[in-house]
N, CA, C and O of each residue as an XYZ file, in Angstrom:
268
protein
N       5.209    -12.046      8.476
C       4.096    -11.393      8.566
C       3.205    -10.905     10.141
O       3.412    -11.079     11.342
N       2.494    -10.444      9.580
C       1.338    -10.019     11.024
C       0.391    -10.687     10.021
O       1.184    -11.342      9.345
N      -0.755    -10.900      9.551
C      -1.737    -11.612      8.708
C      -2.561    -10.436      8.649
O      -3.764    -10.538      8.408
N      -2.073     -9.462      8.825
C      -3.157     -8.426      9.023
C      -3.025     -8.393      7.182
O      -2.176     -8.857      6.420
N      -4.697     -7.366      6.878
C      -3.838     -6.669      5.597
C      -3.675     -6.143      5.600
O      -4.099     -5.373      6.462
N      -2.575     -5.640      4.382
C      -2.312     -3.670      4.412
C      -2.791     -2.777      4.225
O      -3.277     -2.972      3.111
N      -3.154     -1.451      4.629
C      -4.301     -0.664      4.076
C      -3.475      0.011      2.233
O      -2.302      0.160      1.890
N      -4.915      0.265      1.430
C      -3.743      1.340      1.123
C      -4.064      2.032      1.238
O      -5.164      2.358      1.684
N      -2.623      2.991      0.618
C      -2.538      4.491      0.640
C      -2.863      5.349      0.195
O      -2.167      5.287     -0.818
N      -3.544      6.422      0.064
C      -3.827      7.672     -0.577
C      -3.132      7.936     -1.478
O      -2.019      7.433     -1.635
N      -3.861      9.103     -2.542
C      -3.031      9.516     -3.545
C      -1.959     10.189     -2.908
O      -0.934      9.509     -2.954
N      -1.792     11.472     -2.227
C      -1.885     12.486     -1.975
C      -0.066     11.610     -0.804
O       1.088     12.020     -0.682
N      -0.776     10.404     -0.266
C       0.606      9.890      1.164
C       1.521      8.855     -0.299
O       2.690      8.470     -0.320
N       0.821      8.738     -0.973
C       2.010      8.204     -1.983
C       2.818      8.900     -3.008
O       3.755      8.445     -3.664
N       2.249     10.185     -3.034
C       3.835     11.712     -3.714
C       4.339     11.960     -2.909
O       5.324     12.691     -3.012
N       3.731     11.260     -1.162
C       4.661     11.819     -0.227
C       6.301     10.714     -0.898
O       7.438     10.936     -1.314
N       5.485      9.642     -0.644
C       6.725      8.239     -1.180
C       7.122      8.787     -1.765
O       8.293      9.094     -1.540
N       6.363      9.388     -3.103
C       7.374      9.240     -3.960
C       8.767     10.184     -4.351
O       9.807      9.915     -4.952
N       8.214     11.478     -3.667
C       8.725     12.546     -3.883
C       9.886     12.929     -2.530
O      10.477     13.993     -2.342
N       9.960     11.360     -1.529
C      10.961     10.939     -0.277
C      11.681     10.119     -2.025
O      12.550     10.927     -2.351
N      11.667      9.531     -2.590
C      12.570      8.618     -3.248
C      13.712      9.127     -4.440
O      14.774      8.808     -4.975
N      12.459     10.338     -4.417
C      13.304     10.916     -5.717
C      14.163     12.080     -4.680
O      14.807     12.758     -5.481
N      14.366     12.449     -3.669
C      14.975     12.972     -3.038
C      16.311     11.888     -1.999
O      17.222     12.299     -1.281
N      15.814     10.132     -2.406
C      16.643      9.744     -1.730
C      17.375      9.474     -0.163
O      18.459      9.087      0.273
N      15.750     10.045      0.490
C      15.472     10.000      1.898
C      14.492      8.782      2.305
O      13.401      8.878      1.744
N      14.560      8.211      2.734
C      13.403      7.039      3.476
C      14.098      6.155      4.422
O      14.881      5.229      4.208
N      13.480      6.814      5.891
C      13.654      5.661      6.618
C      13.604      4.330      6.333
O      12.531      4.090      5.779
N      14.470      3.076      6.495
C      13.858      1.830      6.190
C      12.662      1.351      6.111
O      12.120      0.904      5.101
N      11.955      1.488      7.847
C      10.788      1.226      8.690
C       9.297      2.063      7.506
O       8.236      1.461      7.341
N       9.546      3.300      6.923
C       8.964      3.631      6.233
C       8.757      3.379      5.301
O       7.607      3.410      4.863
N      10.026      2.941      4.442
C       9.840      1.868      2.706
C       9.474      0.240      3.019
O       8.607     -0.337      2.362
N      10.140     -0.345      3.961
C       9.126     -1.345      4.547
C       7.610     -1.209      4.971
O       6.896     -2.067      5.490
N       7.389     -0.281      4.719
C       5.533     -0.097      4.862
C       4.728      0.125      4.103
O       3.498      0.153      4.075
N       6.294      0.451      2.830
C       5.384      1.779      1.830
C       5.344      0.195      0.487
O       4.635      0.262     -0.517
N       5.997     -0.724      0.717
C       6.116     -1.536     -0.396
C       4.777     -2.421      0.211
O       4.053     -2.886     -0.668
N       4.548     -2.580      1.026
C       3.637     -3.369      1.199
C       2.015     -3.081      1.203
O       1.022     -3.807      1.144
N       2.333     -1.056      1.344
C       0.733     -0.415      1.673
C       0.156      0.660     -0.021
O      -0.935      1.131     -0.343
N       1.524      0.658     -0.704
C       1.344      1.861     -1.727
C       0.861      0.841     -3.129
O       1.342     -0.179     -3.621
N      -0.480      1.810     -3.497
C      -1.089      1.210     -5.073
C       0.032      1.267     -5.804
O       0.995      1.893     -5.359
N       0.111      0.498     -7.293
C       1.044      0.417     -8.130
C       1.608      1.338     -9.388
O       2.642      1.579    -10.011
N      -0.500      1.857     -9.291
C      -0.976      2.471     -9.879
C      -0.264      3.989    -10.442
O       0.099      4.638    -11.424
N      -0.432      3.941     -8.603
C      -0.874      5.591     -7.939
C       1.150      5.835     -7.343
O       1.784      6.710     -6.753
N       1.413      4.663     -7.874
C       3.199      5.015     -8.210
C       4.054      5.199     -9.021
O       5.193      5.652     -8.900
N       3.450      4.809     -9.953
C       3.455      5.004    -11.755
C       3.372      6.645    -12.062
O       4.142      7.476    -12.545
N       2.017      6.656    -11.519
C       1.584      7.928    -11.615
C       2.141      9.023    -11.130
O       2.476     10.059    -11.704
N       2.238      8.576     -9.586
C       3.831      9.845     -9.429
C       4.695      9.995    -10.169
O       4.918     10.951    -10.911
N       5.308      8.959    -10.009
C       6.569      9.379    -10.823
C       7.224      9.985    -12.003
O       8.223     10.652    -12.272
N       5.826      9.248    -12.796
C       5.367     10.474    -14.123
C       4.965     12.488    -13.556
O       5.300     13.615    -13.923
N       4.591     12.219    -13.110
C       4.254     13.360    -12.181
C       5.649     14.255    -11.702
O       5.988     15.408    -11.968
N       6.203     13.329    -10.986
C       7.079     14.598    -10.543
C       8.650     14.166    -11.394
O       9.761     14.673    -11.235
N       8.281     13.199    -12.192
C       9.848     13.542    -13.369
C       8.848     14.757    -14.320
O       9.577     15.167    -15.224
N       8.178     15.084    -14.356
C       7.673     15.998    -15.091
C       7.877     17.471    -14.436
O       8.311     18.573    -14.771
N       7.411     16.953    -13.510
C       7.891     18.854    -12.350
C       9.579     18.979    -11.944
O      10.025     20.055    -11.544
N      10.149     18.189    -12.040
C      11.414     17.749    -12.494
C      12.415     18.354    -13.801
O      13.422     19.058    -13.888
N      11.771     17.850    -14.455
C      12.452     18.251    -15.954
C      11.906     20.332    -16.511
O      12.505     21.020    -17.339
N      10.728     20.723    -15.727
C      10.504     21.481    -16.125
C      10.795     22.903    -14.627
O      10.822     24.125    -14.778
N      10.992     21.983    -13.131
C      11.704     23.015    -13.153
C      13.224     23.092    -13.942
O      13.515     24.245    -14.262
N      14.190     22.105    -14.290
C      15.636     21.993    -14.873
C      15.240     23.210    -15.956
O      16.056     24.093    -16.219
N      13.641     23.158    -16.676
C      13.748     23.937    -18.054
C      13.881     25.290    -17.549
O      14.474     26.020    -18.343
N      13.538     25.812    -16.548
C      12.817     26.965    -15.573
C      14.135     27.535    -15.445
O      14.433     28.614    -15.957
N      15.222     26.564    -14.519
C      16.163     27.630    -13.605
C      17.342     27.407    -15.250
O      18.463     27.866    -15.029
N      17.218     26.949    -16.360
C      18.230     26.805    -17.406
C      17.136     28.373    -18.035
O      17.810     29.397    -17.922
N      16.467     28.504    -18.306
C      15.748     29.447    -19.238
C      16.541     30.590    -18.238
O      17.585     30.997    -18.747
N      16.226     31.155    -16.944
C      16.187     32.174    -15.794
C      17.888     32.177    -16.114
O      18.495     33.248    -16.106
N      18.398     31.238    -16.317
C      19.834     32.394    -16.134
C      20.287     31.859    -17.573
O      20.323     30.672    -17.248
N      20.525     31.853    -18.439
C      20.537     32.141    -20.541
C      20.263     33.310    -19.956
O      21.169     33.986    -19.469
N      18.578     33.819    -19.922
C      17.768     35.169    -20.769
C      18.204     36.663    -19.838
O      17.779     37.760    -20.198
């Protein structure tokens, strides 16, 4: 470790990291930075929001196909 204090990321940058995690594409360097800089509360909220959006998108697709 370099000894410097990691800076906290904003909610939007946390949402971007969560979105990349949903897709499964993340560079190792970015992942390692995220581990030290992301706020766990933001990660949980981002995961819940991402899950709700994903379920909403699936419901929209199913209703569009069935109707």
